[in-house]
LUMDODREN-19181 format. One record per residue (C-alpha): residue in three letters; z, y, x. Coordinates in pm, 1 decimal, m for minus. Layout:
% LUMDODREN-19181
@residu ALA | pz Z | py Y | px X;
...
//
This chain:
% LUMDODREN-19181
@residu UNK | pz 728.9 | py 702.6 | px 2496.2;
@residu UNK | pz 1074.1 | py 761.6 | px 2336.6;
@residu UNK | pz 1225.1 | py 466.8 | px 2149.1;
@residu UNK | pz 1224.2 | py 499.0 | px 1771.5;
@residu UNK | pz 1566.9 | py 523.7 | px 1614.8;
@residu UNK | pz 1653.6 | py 263.4 | px 1354.7;
@residu UNK | pz 1737.1 | py 364.8 | px 1000.0;
@residu UNK | pz 2053.7 | py 197.2 | px 873.6;
@residu UNK | pz 2017.0 | py 86.9 | px 512.3;
@residu UNK | pz 2298.2 | py m22.1 | px 281.0;
@residu UNK | pz 2260.9 | py m161.9 | px m70.2;
@residu UNK | pz 2489.8 | py 40.9 | px m299.5;
@residu UNK | pz 2403.4 | py m141.4 | px m621.0;
@residu UNK | pz 2195.7 | py m459.4 | px m648.7;
@residu UNK | pz 2126.7 | py m421.6 | px m1020.1;
@residu UNK | pz 2054.5 | py m65.3 | px m1129.4;
@residu UNK | pz 1789.5 | py 99.7 | px m1345.8;
@residu UNK | pz 1432.4 | py 153.8 | px m1217.7;
@residu UNK | pz 1469.4 | py 534.4 | px m1222.6;
@residu UNK | pz 1809.2 | py 518.6 | px m1056.5;
@residu UNK | pz 1741.6 | py 790.3 | px m795.4;
@residu UNK | pz 1485.5 | py 993.9 | px m986.1;
@residu UNK | pz 1353.1 | py 1201.5 | px m792.3;
@residu UNK | pz 1313.6 | py 1373.0 | px m452.7;
@residu UNK | pz 1301.1 | py 1731.0 | px m585.6;
@residu UNK | pz 1683.6 | py 1751.4 | px m602.7;
@residu UNK | pz 1983.5 | py 1651.4 | px m394.3;
@residu UNK | pz 2183.4 | py 1343.4 | px m499.3;
@residu UNK | pz 2357.8 | py 1270.6 | px m165.3;
@residu UNK | pz 2604.0 | py 1505.2 | px 11.4;
@residu UNK | pz 2863.4 | py 1473.5 | px 284.3;
@residu UNK | pz 3190.3 | py 1652.7 | px 357.3;
@residu UNK | pz 3517.4 | py 1583.4 | px 536.3;
@residu UNK | pz 3629.2 | py 1349.2 | px 256.7;
@residu UNK | pz 3327.8 | py 1119.1 | px 268.6;
@residu UNK | pz 2971.9 | py 1067.4 | px 151.9;
@residu UNK | pz 2897.7 | py 1115.0 | px m218.6;
@residu UNK | pz 2591.3 | py 1002.9 | px m412.0;
@residu UNK | pz 2474.4 | py 977.9 | px m772.0;
@residu UNK | pz 2241.3 | py 734.4 | px m947.9;
@residu UNK | pz 2164.3 | py 578.4 | px m1284.5;
@residu UNK | pz 2324.9 | py 239.0 | px m1331.0;
@residu UNK | pz 2167.5 | py 136.5 | px m1662.7;
@residu UNK | pz 1941.9 | py 251.3 | px m1945.6;
@residu UNK | pz 2071.5 | py 140.2 | px m2288.2;
@residu UNK | pz 1775.6 | py 236.1 | px m2503.5;
@residu UNK | pz 1406.9 | py 320.6 | px m2480.4;
@residu UNK | pz 1465.1 | py 677.9 | px m2592.8;
@residu UNK | pz 1666.3 | py 765.0 | px m2279.8;
@residu UNK | pz 1952.4 | py 891.2 | px m2497.8;
@residu UNK | pz 2207.9 | py 653.1 | px m2349.2;
@residu UNK | pz 2218.7 | py 602.4 | px m1973.0;
@residu UNK | pz 2513.3 | py 507.3 | px m1754.7;
@residu UNK | pz 2536.0 | py 722.6 | px m1443.8;
@residu UNK | pz 2767.8 | py 700.8 | px m1146.9;
@residu UNK | pz 2919.8 | py 920.4 | px m880.7;
@residu UNK | pz 2988.4 | py 691.3 | px m582.5;
@residu UNK | pz 3181.3 | py 767.0 | px m266.6;
@residu UNK | pz 3198.8 | py 619.9 | px 80.5;
@residu UNK | pz 3488.6 | py 684.1 | px 318.4;
@residu UNK | pz 3355.8 | py 467.4 | px 601.4;
@residu UNK | pz 3037.3 | py 646.5 | px 696.3;
@residu UNK | pz 2818.2 | py 483.1 | px 434.0;
@residu UNK | pz 2894.9 | py 120.7 | px 509.9;
@residu UNK | pz 3048.9 | py 67.2 | px 165.3;
@residu UNK | pz 3062.9 | py 266.7 | px m159.7;
@residu UNK | pz 3301.8 | py 266.1 | px m456.1;
@residu UNK | pz 3255.1 | py 421.6 | px m798.1;
@residu UNK | pz 3444.0 | py 750.0 | px m817.8;
@residu UNK | pz 3332.6 | py 839.8 | px m1171.2;
@residu UNK | pz 3114.9 | py 678.0 | px m1440.5;
@residu UNK | pz 2995.0 | py 792.4 | px m1778.7;
@residu UNK | pz 2723.0 | py 716.7 | px m2033.9;
@residu UNK | pz 2518.1 | py 1012.5 | px m2154.6;
@residu UNK | pz 2160.5 | py 1105.2 | px m2249.7;
@residu UNK | pz 2075.4 | py 1218.2 | px m1895.9;
@residu UNK | pz 1899.4 | py 1163.8 | px m1566.8;
@residu UNK | pz 2092.6 | py 1112.1 | px m1239.9;
@residu UNK | pz 2301.7 | py 1423.3 | px m1166.1;
@residu UNK | pz 2234.3 | py 1666.0 | px m880.8;
@residu UNK | pz 2507.3 | py 1729.5 | px m620.5;
@residu UNK | pz 2645.0 | py 2011.4 | px m406.6;
@residu UNK | pz 2955.5 | py 2049.4 | px m194.4;
@residu UNK | pz 3129.9 | py 2349.6 | px m42.1;
@residu UNK | pz 3333.5 | py 2449.0 | px 264.0;
@residu UNK | pz 3658.6 | py 2326.5 | px 108.2;
@residu UNK | pz 3500.4 | py 1988.3 | px 16.7;
@residu UNK | pz 3477.8 | py 2032.0 | px m358.8;
@residu UNK | pz 3200.4 | py 1835.7 | px m527.8;
@residu UNK | pz 2977.5 | py 2002.7 | px m785.4;
@residu UNK | pz 2767.9 | py 1780.4 | px m1010.5;
@residu UNK | pz 2524.7 | py 1889.3 | px m1277.3;
@residu UNK | pz 2328.8 | py 1697.9 | px m1536.4;
@residu UNK | pz 2132.7 | py 1765.3 | px m1855.8;
@residu UNK | pz 2199.4 | py 1632.8 | px m2203.9;
@residu UNK | pz 1880.7 | py 1529.5 | px m2378.9;
@residu UNK | pz 2045.7 | py 1528.2 | px m2723.1;
@residu UNK | pz 2234.8 | py 1861.0 | px m2748.0;
@residu UNK | pz 1986.2 | py 2033.0 | px m2508.6;
@residu UNK | pz 2252.0 | py 2185.6 | px m2281.8;
@residu UNK | pz 2338.3 | py 2110.9 | px m1920.4;
@residu UNK | pz 2684.0 | py 2030.6 | px m1785.7;
@residu UNK | pz 2849.3 | py 2124.0 | px m1457.2;
@residu UNK | pz 3126.3 | py 1892.4 | px m1333.4;
@residu UNK | pz 3364.0 | py 2025.7 | px m1068.1;
@residu UNK | pz 3554.0 | py 1756.0 | px m875.7;
@residu UNK | pz 3817.8 | py 1936.5 | px m670.8;
@residu UNK | pz 3926.4 | py 1810.8 | px m331.7;
@residu UNK | pz 4281.2 | py 1937.6 | px m376.4;
@residu UNK | pz 4307.7 | py 1708.9 | px m680.8;
@residu UNK | pz 4167.1 | py 1410.9 | px m493.3;
@residu UNK | pz 3854.5 | py 1423.2 | px m715.9;
@residu UNK | pz 4074.0 | py 1264.0 | px m984.6;
@residu UNK | pz 3904.9 | py 1420.4 | px m1285.4;
@residu UNK | pz 3613.5 | py 1655.4 | px m1347.4;
@residu UNK | pz 3640.7 | py 2006.9 | px m1483.3;
@residu UNK | pz 3337.3 | py 2043.0 | px m1711.5;
@residu UNK | pz 3139.8 | py 2354.8 | px m1804.3;
@residu UNK | pz 2854.8 | py 2363.0 | px m2060.0;
@residu UNK | pz 2551.8 | py 2555.1 | px m1945.0;
@residu UNK | pz 2378.2 | py 2667.1 | px m2264.8;
@residu UNK | pz 2014.2 | py 2555.5 | px m2312.2;
@residu UNK | pz 1997.5 | py 2414.3 | px m1958.7;
@residu UNK | pz 1871.9 | py 2065.7 | px m2048.3;
@residu UNK | pz 1549.0 | py 1938.2 | px m1898.0;
@residu UNK | pz 1442.4 | py 1613.6 | px m1734.2;
@residu UNK | pz 1383.0 | py 1769.6 | px m1393.7;
@residu UNK | pz 1629.6 | py 2015.0 | px m1239.4;
@residu UNK | pz 1778.9 | py 2126.6 | px m907.2;
@residu UNK | pz 2086.2 | py 2310.9 | px m788.7;
@residu UNK | pz 2182.9 | py 2521.4 | px m487.2;
@residu UNK | pz 2521.9 | py 2631.9 | px m359.3;
@residu UNK | pz 2520.8 | py 3001.6 | px m257.8;
@residu UNK | pz 2824.0 | py 3044.6 | px m37.4;
@residu UNK | pz 2775.2 | py 3417.0 | px 21.4;
@residu UNK | pz 2772.9 | py 3494.1 | px m349.7;
@residu UNK | pz 3023.9 | py 3229.6 | px m448.7;
@residu UNK | pz 2791.3 | py 3077.1 | px m706.2;
@residu UNK | pz 2580.1 | py 2777.8 | px m796.3;
@residu UNK | pz 2224.5 | py 2826.9 | px m912.0;
@residu UNK | pz 2056.8 | py 2575.2 | px m1144.3;
@residu UNK | pz 1682.0 | py 2568.5 | px m1210.7;
@residu UNK | pz 1545.9 | py 2342.8 | px m1485.3;
@residu UNK | pz 1196.4 | py 2246.2 | px m1594.3;
@residu UNK | pz 1241.8 | py 2405.4 | px m1933.9;
@residu UNK | pz 1175.6 | py 2728.2 | px m1734.1;
@residu UNK | pz 1541.2 | py 2839.8 | px m1728.5;
@residu UNK | pz 1749.3 | py 2959.2 | px m1436.3;
@residu UNK | pz 2130.2 | py 2973.7 | px m1447.5;
@residu UNK | pz 2394.9 | py 3114.9 | px m1213.6;
@residu UNK | pz 2748.5 | py 2980.0 | px m1236.2;
@residu UNK | pz 3061.6 | py 3099.4 | px m1053.0;
@residu UNK | pz 3252.5 | py 2832.4 | px m865.7;
@residu UNK | pz 3529.6 | py 2841.6 | px m1124.7;
@residu UNK | pz 3278.8 | py 2715.0 | px m1379.3;
@residu UNK | pz 3209.3 | py 3045.5 | px m1553.5;
@residu UNK | pz 2843.9 | py 3092.8 | px m1639.7;
@residu UNK | pz 2737.6 | py 3420.8 | px m1485.1;
@residu UNK | pz 2383.7 | py 3451.6 | px m1620.4;
@residu UNK | pz 2101.0 | py 3257.1 | px m1781.3;
@residu UNK | pz 1739.2 | py 3361.8 | px m1809.9;
@residu UNK | pz 1387.5 | py 3230.3 | px m1858.4;
@residu UNK | pz 1198.7 | py 3284.2 | px m1532.0;
@residu UNK | pz 876.3 | py 3085.7 | px m1592.6;
@residu UNK | pz 646.2 | py 3010.3 | px m1881.7;
@residu UNK | pz 373.7 | py 2758.8 | px m1947.6;
@residu UNK | pz 31.0 | py 2865.1 | px m1826.6;
@residu UNK | pz m311.5 | py 2810.6 | px m1986.6;
@residu UNK | pz m361.5 | py 2497.9 | px m1779.9;
@residu UNK | pz m21.2 | py 2356.2 | px m1672.5;
@residu UNK | pz 352.9 | py 2376.9 | px m1716.3;
@residu UNK | pz 652.5 | py 2356.6 | px m1483.7;
@residu UNK | pz 756.7 | py 2001.3 | px m1399.7;
@residu UNK | pz 952.6 | py 1961.6 | px m1073.2;
@residu UNK | pz 1156.7 | py 2268.8 | px m968.6;
@residu UNK | pz 1305.4 | py 2303.1 | px m619.9;
@residu UNK | pz 1538.3 | py 2553.0 | px m446.3;
@residu UNK | pz 1613.1 | py 2648.7 | px m89.3;
@residu UNK | pz 1848.2 | py 2917.3 | px 41.9;
@residu UNK | pz 1805.7 | py 3129.1 | px 354.0;
@residu UNK | pz 2126.3 | py 3214.7 | px 548.8;
@residu UNK | pz 2047.3 | py 3578.1 | px 482.3;
@residu UNK | pz 2094.6 | py 3513.4 | px 109.4;
@residu UNK | pz 1729.8 | py 3499.2 | px 0.1;
@residu UNK | pz 1681.0 | py 3230.5 | px m260.9;
@residu UNK | pz 1346.7 | py 3047.1 | px m251.1;
@residu UNK | pz 1198.8 | py 2854.1 | px m546.2;
@residu UNK | pz 899.2 | py 2623.8 | px m556.3;
@residu UNK | pz 763.6 | py 2387.4 | px m819.3;
@residu UNK | pz 499.4 | py 2135.2 | px m913.5;
@residu UNK | pz 311.7 | py 2176.7 | px m1242.9;
@residu UNK | pz 160.7 | py 1921.1 | px m1481.3;
@residu UNK | pz m149.1 | py 1972.1 | px m1699.2;
@residu UNK | pz m66.6 | py 2060.9 | px m2056.4;
@residu UNK | pz m294.7 | py 1802.2 | px m2211.3;
@residu UNK | pz m269.2 | py 1502.3 | px m1974.2;
@residu UNK | pz m55.2 | py 1336.8 | px m1708.5;
@residu UNK | pz m183.9 | py 1513.6 | px m1398.0;
@residu UNK | pz 26.2 | py 1702.7 | px m1143.7;
@residu UNK | pz m196.1 | py 2003.5 | px m1087.3;
@residu UNK | pz m64.5 | py 2268.5 | px m848.3;
@residu UNK | pz 229.2 | py 2391.7 | px m645.0;
@residu UNK | pz 373.4 | py 2745.0 | px m654.6;
@residu UNK | pz 640.7 | py 2957.5 | px m494.5;
@residu UNK | pz 849.1 | py 3275.0 | px m542.5;
@residu UNK | pz 1172.8 | py 3418.9 | px m399.9;
@residu UNK | pz 1474.7 | py 3625.2 | px m502.4;
@residu UNK | pz 1683.5 | py 3859.1 | px m286.3;
@residu UNK | pz 1965.3 | py 3902.5 | px m542.3;
@residu UNK | pz 2070.2 | py 3547.8 | px m627.9;
@residu UNK | pz 1814.7 | py 3497.0 | px m902.4;
@residu UNK | pz 1839.2 | py 3821.4 | px m1102.6;
@residu UNK | pz 1490.4 | py 3941.6 | px m997.7;
@residu UNK | pz 1199.5 | py 3762.0 | px m835.7;
@residu UNK | pz 911.0 | py 3850.8 | px m606.6;
@residu UNK | pz 617.7 | py 3698.7 | px m421.7;
@residu UNK | pz 640.0 | py 3600.5 | px m56.4;
@residu UNK | pz 492.4 | py 3938.0 | px 45.6;
@residu UNK | pz 755.0 | py 4126.6 | px m154.5;
@residu UNK | pz 544.6 | py 4204.8 | px m462.4;
@residu UNK | pz 776.9 | py 4217.6 | px m764.4;
@residu UNK | pz 713.6 | py 3961.6 | px m1040.9;
@residu UNK | pz 757.2 | py 4030.9 | px m1410.7;
@residu UNK | pz 953.0 | py 3758.9 | px m1589.7;
@residu UNK | pz 876.5 | py 3510.2 | px m1716.6;
@residu UNK | pz 612.3 | py 3426.1 | px m1456.6;
@residu UNK | pz 316.3 | py 3206.7 | px m1560.0;
@residu UNK | pz 385.9 | py 2874.6 | px m1389.9;
@residu UNK | pz 31.4 | py 2760.1 | px m1304.1;
@residu UNK | pz m256.3 | py 2904.0 | px m1098.1;
@residu UNK | pz m334.9 | py 3156.6 | px m1370.0;
@residu UNK | pz m6.4 | py 3331.7 | px m1281.1;
@residu UNK | pz 81.4 | py 3563.1 | px m991.5;
@residu UNK | pz 320.4 | py 3335.2 | px m797.7;
@residu UNK | pz 210.0 | py 3219.8 | px m452.0;
@residu UNK | pz 5.0 | py 2898.6 | px m453.8;
@residu UNK | pz 77.9 | py 2639.3 | px m184.4;
@residu UNK | pz m186.9 | py 2370.5 | px m249.8;
@residu UNK | pz m554.1 | py 2424.5 | px m168.3;
@residu UNK | pz m807.8 | py 2530.6 | px m432.3;
@residu UNK | pz m993.4 | py 2196.1 | px m426.7;
@residu UNK | pz m679.1 | py 1996.4 | px m501.4;
@residu UNK | pz m661.0 | py 2020.5 | px m879.8;
@residu UNK | pz m849.0 | py 1704.5 | px m983.8;
@residu UNK | pz m593.5 | py 1443.4 | px m866.1;
@residu UNK | pz m212.7 | py 1444.2 | px m852.8;
@residu UNK | pz m85.8 | py 1718.3 | px m622.8;
@residu UNK | pz 288.2 | py 1685.7 | px m588.0;
@residu UNK | pz 546.4 | py 1876.3 | px m382.1;
@residu UNK | pz 788.1 | py 1630.5 | px m216.2;
@residu UNK | pz 1015.3 | py 1889.2 | px m59.8;
@residu UNK | pz 1038.5 | py 2237.6 | px 83.5;
@residu UNK | pz 1290.3 | py 2421.0 | px 302.0;
@residu UNK | pz 1342.7 | py 2761.8 | px 455.9;
@residu UNK | pz 1451.8 | py 2748.9 | px 820.6;
@residu UNK | pz 1438.3 | py 2992.9 | px 1112.1;
@residu UNK | pz 1223.6 | py 3246.7 | px 931.2;
@residu UNK | pz 969.3 | py 2986.9 | px 820.3;
@residu UNK | pz 898.6 | py 2809.6 | px 493.1;
@residu UNK | pz 822.6 | py 2441.1 | px 528.9;
@residu UNK | pz 637.7 | py 2240.8 | px 259.5;
@residu UNK | pz 539.6 | py 1874.9 | px 248.4;
@residu UNK | pz 310.9 | py 1759.1 | px m34.1;
@residu UNK | pz 64.7 | py 1484.5 | px m122.4;
@residu UNK | pz m283.8 | py 1522.8 | px m269.5;
@residu UNK | pz m320.8 | py 1173.2 | px m412.5;
@residu UNK | pz m699.2 | py 1148.1 | px m431.7;
@residu UNK | pz m844.2 | py 799.8 | px m395.9;
@residu UNK | pz m947.9 | py 645.3 | px m62.9;
@residu UNK | pz m1026.8 | py 870.1 | px 231.5;
@residu UNK | pz m1007.8 | py 1182.4 | px 14.3;
@residu UNK | pz m625.8 | py 1154.7 | px 6.9;
@residu UNK | pz m436.5 | py 1418.2 | px 199.5;
@residu UNK | pz m81.3 | py 1430.2 | px 328.3;
@residu UNK | pz 5.1 | py 1795.3 | px 395.1;
@residu UNK | pz 267.9 | py 1963.0 | px 604.1;
@residu UNK | pz 247.0 | py 2340.5 | px 554.9;
@residu UNK | pz 436.8 | py 2626.6 | px 722.7;
@residu UNK | pz 449.9 | py 2991.8 | px 618.7;
@residu UNK | pz 606.1 | py 3284.5 | px 800.6;
@residu UNK | pz 860.0 | py 3443.0 | px 566.3;
@residu UNK | pz 812.3 | py 3801.7 | px 691.8;
@residu UNK | pz 433.6 | py 3812.5 | px 702.8;
@residu UNK | pz 365.4 | py 3562.8 | px 417.5;
@residu UNK | pz 101.2 | py 3411.0 | px 646.6;
@residu UNK | pz 8.1 | py 3040.5 | px 625.3;
@residu UNK | pz 50.7 | py 2952.4 | px 990.2;
@residu UNK | pz 30.7 | py 2574.5 | px 996.0;
@residu UNK | pz m140.4 | py 2324.7 | px 767.8;
@residu UNK | pz m147.8 | py 1967.7 | px 896.2;
@residu UNK | pz m378.4 | py 1737.3 | px 694.1;
@residu UNK | pz m521.5 | py 1487.1 | px 602.4;
@residu UNK | pz m259.2 | py 1301.6 | px 810.7;
@residu UNK | pz 93.9 | py 1405.7 | px 903.0;
@residu UNK | pz 185.7 | py 1197.9 | px 1202.7;
@residu UNK | pz 343.3 | py 1156.9 | px 1543.1;
@residu UNK | pz 235.3 | py 894.5 | px 1796.1;
@residu UNK | pz 318.2 | py 582.3 | px 1593.8;
@residu UNK | pz 446.6 | py 710.6 | px 1260.6;
@residu UNK | pz 208.7 | py 846.9 | px 997.1;
@residu UNK | pz 397.6 | py 972.2 | px 691.9;
@residu UNK | pz 232.3 | py 927.7 | px 355.0;
@residu UNK | pz 423.2 | py 931.8 | px 28.9;
@residu UNK | pz 497.3 | py 1157.0 | px m268.0;
@residu UNK | pz 875.7 | py 1116.7 | px m235.4;
@residu UNK | pz 1067.3 | py 1261.6 | px 59.6;
@residu UNK | pz 1276.5 | py 1548.3 | px 192.4;
@residu UNK | pz 1348.4 | py 1785.5 | px 475.1;
@residu UNK | pz 1685.0 | py 1799.0 | px 657.8;
@residu UNK | pz 1826.3 | py 2028.1 | px 926.3;
@residu UNK | pz 2128.9 | py 2248.1 | px 1007.0;
@residu UNK | pz 2106.9 | py 2563.1 | px 797.1;
@residu UNK | pz 2323.2 | py 2781.3 | px 1019.1;
@residu UNK | pz 2144.4 | py 2691.0 | px 1342.4;
@residu UNK | pz 1789.6 | py 2835.0 | px 1350.2;
@residu UNK | pz 1698.5 | py 2643.5 | px 1666.2;
@residu UNK | pz 1810.3 | py 2302.5 | px 1539.0;
@residu UNK | pz 1549.8 | py 2022.9 | px 1488.8;
@residu UNK | pz 1380.4 | py 1982.8 | px 1154.0;
@residu UNK | pz 1347.5 | py 1634.0 | px 1008.4;
@residu UNK | pz 1095.5 | py 1518.7 | px 751.2;
@residu UNK | pz 1165.6 | py 1187.4 | px 579.9;
@residu UNK | pz 891.4 | py 1014.4 | px 380.3;
@residu UNK | pz 755.6 | py 658.4 | px 417.1;
@residu UNK | pz 503.2 | py 454.0 | px 606.1;
@residu UNK | pz 371.1 | py 124.0 | px 475.4;
@residu UNK | pz 685.5 | py 42.0 | px 278.5;
@residu UNK | pz 929.7 | py 162.5 | px 543.5;
@residu UNK | pz 1147.3 | py 470.6 | px 529.9;
@residu UNK | pz 1031.7 | py 686.0 | px 820.2;
@residu UNK | pz 1103.6 | py 1022.2 | px 982.6;
@residu UNK | pz 921.3 | py 1276.8 | px 1198.9;
@residu UNK | pz 1111.5 | py 1542.8 | px 1394.9;
@residu UNK | pz 1010.3 | py 1893.5 | px 1499.0;
@residu UNK | pz 1195.2 | py 2067.3 | px 1781.8;
@residu UNK | pz 993.7 | py 2391.8 | px 1747.0;
@residu UNK | pz 1037.1 | py 2471.1 | px 1377.5;
@residu UNK | pz 727.7 | py 2292.1 | px 1258.7;
@residu UNK | pz 482.0 | py 2381.4 | px 1533.3;
@residu UNK | pz 462.3 | py 2020.2 | px 1646.1;
@residu UNK | pz 598.5 | py 1687.2 | px 1526.1;
@residu UNK | pz 704.2 | py 1365.5 | px 1693.4;
@residu UNK | pz 826.4 | py 1018.3 | px 1592.9;
@residu UNK | pz 1199.0 | py 991.9 | px 1530.6;
@residu UNK | pz 1311.4 | py 701.3 | px 1314.2;
@residu UNK | pz 1180.4 | py 414.1 | px 1100.9;
@residu UNK | pz 1342.8 | py 133.4 | px 904.7;
@residu UNK | pz 1289.4 | py m222.0 | px 1021.2;
@residu UNK | pz 1272.8 | py m351.3 | px 668.3;
@residu UNK | pz 987.6 | py m294.6 | px 424.2;
@residu UNK | pz 1045.6 | py m221.9 | px 54.2;
@residu UNK | pz 834.5 | py m226.1 | px m260.0;
@residu UNK | pz 606.3 | py m490.7 | px m115.2;
@residu UNK | pz 465.4 | py m602.1 | px m451.6;
@residu UNK | pz 131.1 | py m498.7 | px m596.3;
@residu UNK | pz 260.8 | py m219.6 | px m819.8;
@residu UNK | pz 413.0 | py m2.7 | px m547.5;
@residu UNK | pz 348.2 | py 48.9 | px m178.1;
@residu UNK | pz 660.3 | py 244.0 | px m79.6;
@residu UNK | pz 1026.8 | py 279.3 | px m179.1;
@residu UNK | pz 1077.9 | py 484.3 | px m496.4;
@residu UNK | pz 1232.5 | py 833.6 | px m506.6;
@residu UNK | pz 1328.3 | py 877.1 | px m144.3;
@residu UNK | pz 1564.0 | py 1175.9 | px m146.3;
@residu UNK | pz 1850.2 | py 1301.6 | px 59.6;
@residu UNK | pz 2086.4 | py 1567.4 | px 182.6;
@residu UNK | pz 1919.0 | py 1881.5 | px 315.5;
@residu UNK | pz 2200.9 | py 1933.1 | px 564.3;
@residu UNK | pz 2259.9 | py 1707.6 | px 866.4;
@residu UNK | pz 2613.0 | py 1571.4 | px 845.4;
@residu UNK | pz 2894.7 | py 1705.3 | px 1062.1;
@residu UNK | pz 2889.0 | py 1385.7 | px 1267.3;
@residu UNK | pz 2514.6 | py 1411.0 | px 1323.6;
@residu UNK | pz 2330.4 | py 1199.5 | px 1066.2;
@residu UNK | pz 2043.5 | py 1247.2 | px 823.1;
@residu UNK | pz 2145.6 | py 1073.6 | px 498.6;
@residu UNK | pz 1959.3 | py 978.3 | px 180.2;
@residu UNK | pz 1897.8 | py 727.1 | px m94.0;
@residu UNK | pz 1612.3 | py 549.8 | px m274.5;
@residu UNK | pz 1544.4 | py 280.6 | px m530.2;
@residu UNK | pz 1351.3 | py m41.1 | px m466.4;
@residu UNK | pz 1164.1 | py m183.5 | px m765.2;
@residu UNK | pz 1100.3 | py m554.7 | px m806.8;
@residu UNK | pz 905.3 | py m632.1 | px m1125.6;
@residu UNK | pz 981.8 | py m893.8 | px m1386.4;
@residu UNK | pz 734.3 | py m1180.8 | px m1314.0;
@residu UNK | pz 646.5 | py m1186.0 | px m1685.0;
@residu UNK | pz 605.0 | py m804.7 | px m1716.1;
@residu UNK | pz 463.8 | py m693.1 | px m1382.9;
@residu UNK | pz 311.2 | py m383.2 | px m1538.0;
@residu UNK | pz 650.6 | py m244.2 | px m1638.9;
@residu UNK | pz 877.3 | py m176.8 | px m1344.8;
@residu UNK | pz 1162.8 | py m71.9 | px m1575.1;
@residu UNK | pz 1143.6 | py m381.3 | px m1798.1;
@residu UNK | pz 1477.6 | py m554.4 | px m1862.5;
@residu UNK | pz 1390.3 | py m838.0 | px m1626.2;
@residu UNK | pz 1291.7 | py m607.8 | px m1339.7;
@residu UNK | pz 1531.4 | py m558.6 | px m1050.7;
@residu UNK | pz 1606.0 | py m212.5 | px m911.4;
@residu UNK | pz 1852.7 | py m212.2 | px m623.4;
@residu UNK | pz 1977.6 | py 130.7 | px m504.8;
@residu UNK | pz 2004.7 | py 196.2 | px m130.1;
@residu UNK | pz 2179.1 | py 448.5 | px 86.8;
@residu UNK | pz 2039.8 | py 514.0 | px 432.2;
@residu UNK | pz 2124.2 | py 712.2 | px 743.1;
@residu UNK | pz 2002.3 | py 765.7 | px 1092.9;
@residu UNK | pz 2120.1 | py 958.8 | px 1395.1;
@residu UNK | pz 1980.0 | py 1311.6 | px 1417.4;
//
């Protein structure tokens, strides 16, 4: 039986905010020839979330140490990151007060000395994602206020439109994007019920023109804005009996002509299901659905937070799925594009070992394996205040932020 690879874990900040790496639906860690870059929230200054200190950190020694490259205080969540072939860093965040989003361009030729900032009108929402489209020379930004924005790499906003709308039962909550090397843009999302805290269903659609028009997986055109929940025409990923408890999409990725989804149906006890799902892009056929367990020989992944990683330009490269097992960060690997899965890596240390949480919070990472062959990511551990155990973001709670990597 192959030996499990260890996951190297480094504490980036011992005293951050409980939602420091919120959440796994977007990318907050990237790598290029000038280092590893990651974002997180350092501190919340008020209960209204209108003043939060966020950081862009950088490592030039492979993730062993990090220094703060940029810091600001804004009404925001941790920014999403992208990088390009000339090592520029693109960072985007919302503003909860003025209701716009902001794109920061840190240029490699300037040594990332200062950001060039663009306002993206009406792009603010608490959940958002971004994708770099090299072929079109643009960044696409999808926010949970139902808006989709395309921005040229010089910071010029190319287009903005509303692509989804609230359904009779649920609204968009956690948007995600993935890009096929052929230029097809894929979007998926989790919804939440309109009248209660309940993640309800997971849906999908795609665009062949960089986000101008959208269609179902089988090519059927969609009229915008598309109803976000199961009353609408977008493809549904979760099963029809998975509406009564939280159903949450951790991550999805297009690779080698297949769409890969990992999601959790968080029903109590033995009703819980951890899904890995694969669709064929050309036929729109659901080919693989692994549940109620997603496991190898010794690792059984089970968590709402996690991500896929691979090499986008190499269809035959392994696919990695990072989630958690019993408080440890863990990874399964597929060498046949999701047909089968095997153990790959697990952390020696356990996190979130207190009664309020069973796994590290907001495990997220870079969708691309680094040039030197590592899967990289981040998460937040949450240690409650002994006097306020019910509130993991109370002032006395500790929330260290961690970077991790393991050999692909």
